[in-house]
C-alpha positions, 0 to 999 in steps of 0.5 A, spaced: 500 500 500 502 506 498 504 510 504 500 516 503 494 512 502 491 514 509 494 521 508 487 526 507 483 520 509 477 522 514 478 516 518 485 514 517 484 509 511 482 511 504 478 504 504 474 506 511 472 512 508 469 509 501 466 504 506 463 509 510 461 513 504 458 507 501 454 505 507 452 512 509 450 514 501 443 510 502 438 512 507 435 505 506 437 502 513 435 495 510 440 496 504 446 498 509 444 491 513 444 487 506 451 490 504 454 488 511 451 481 510 454 481 503 460 482 506 460 477 511 458 472 506 465 474 502 469 473 508 474 468 507 474 462 512 479 463 518 482 456 520 479 453 527 487 453 529 487 460 529 480 461 533 484 461 540 482 465 546 488 470 545 484 472 539 477 472 541 474 479 542 472 481 549 465 484 550 462 481 544 455 477 545 457 473 539 464 469 538 469 473 534 476 472 533 481 476 529 488 475 527 493 479 524 500 478 520 505 483 518 508 483 511 513 488 508 511 493 514 503 492 513 498 488 516 493 483 514 487 480 517 483 474 518 477 473 522 471 469 524 464 470 527 458 465 529 453 471 528 452 473 520 451 480 522 457 481 526 461 477 521 459 482 516 462 488 521 468 484 522 469 483 514 468 491 514 473 492 518 478 487 515 477 490 508 478 497 511 484 496 515 488 491 511 494 493 508 495 499 513 501 500 517 501 498 525 501 506 526 495 507 521 491 502 524 492 505 531 490 512 528 484 510 525 478 514 528 472 510 531 467 515 529 467 512 522 462 507 525 457 513 526 459 515 519 457 509 516 450 510 519 449 503 521 448 504 528 441 506 527 440 499 525 444 495 530 442 493 537 447 497 542 450 490 544 452 490 536 454 497 536 459 496 542 461 489 539 463 493 533 467 498 537 470 492 541 473 489 534 476 495 532 479 496 539 482 489 538 485 490 531 488 496 534 491 492 540 494 487 535 497 492 531 500 496 537 504 489 538 507 490 531 509 498 532 517 498 531 516 492 526 513 495 521 519 498 517 519 495 510 524 490 508 530 493 505 529 495 498 
């Protein structure tokens, strides 16, 4: 990913900006919900061996797991959830944060969640879970800070 890709971004990632714009661009809450479900169906499966307690998102009613790996200075994510809507929210975050450096992930502004317009159609516990997934991703990213310099060119 181009290091300047997050420069000028409203929320810390050009991908998150696009997702928030797409979701908030419709006044139909049902269409936003359907898009999240579509994202859930597109999320690649996460291996059972990675669904461990240290990767489980705390504070979610459903089971949610997230795993990060650092490759050439940028993070890549995979995740799983046993609830379809939560899996869609997870997929949205994975899509929005994939390819960012650890520092960029840690700088993501959680207000993008409100900008998606999804909170109007999420239960309070799901909206809180959405934030907890982001926080878990940021916590995982923080472990890589200092390791994000690309391999020598």
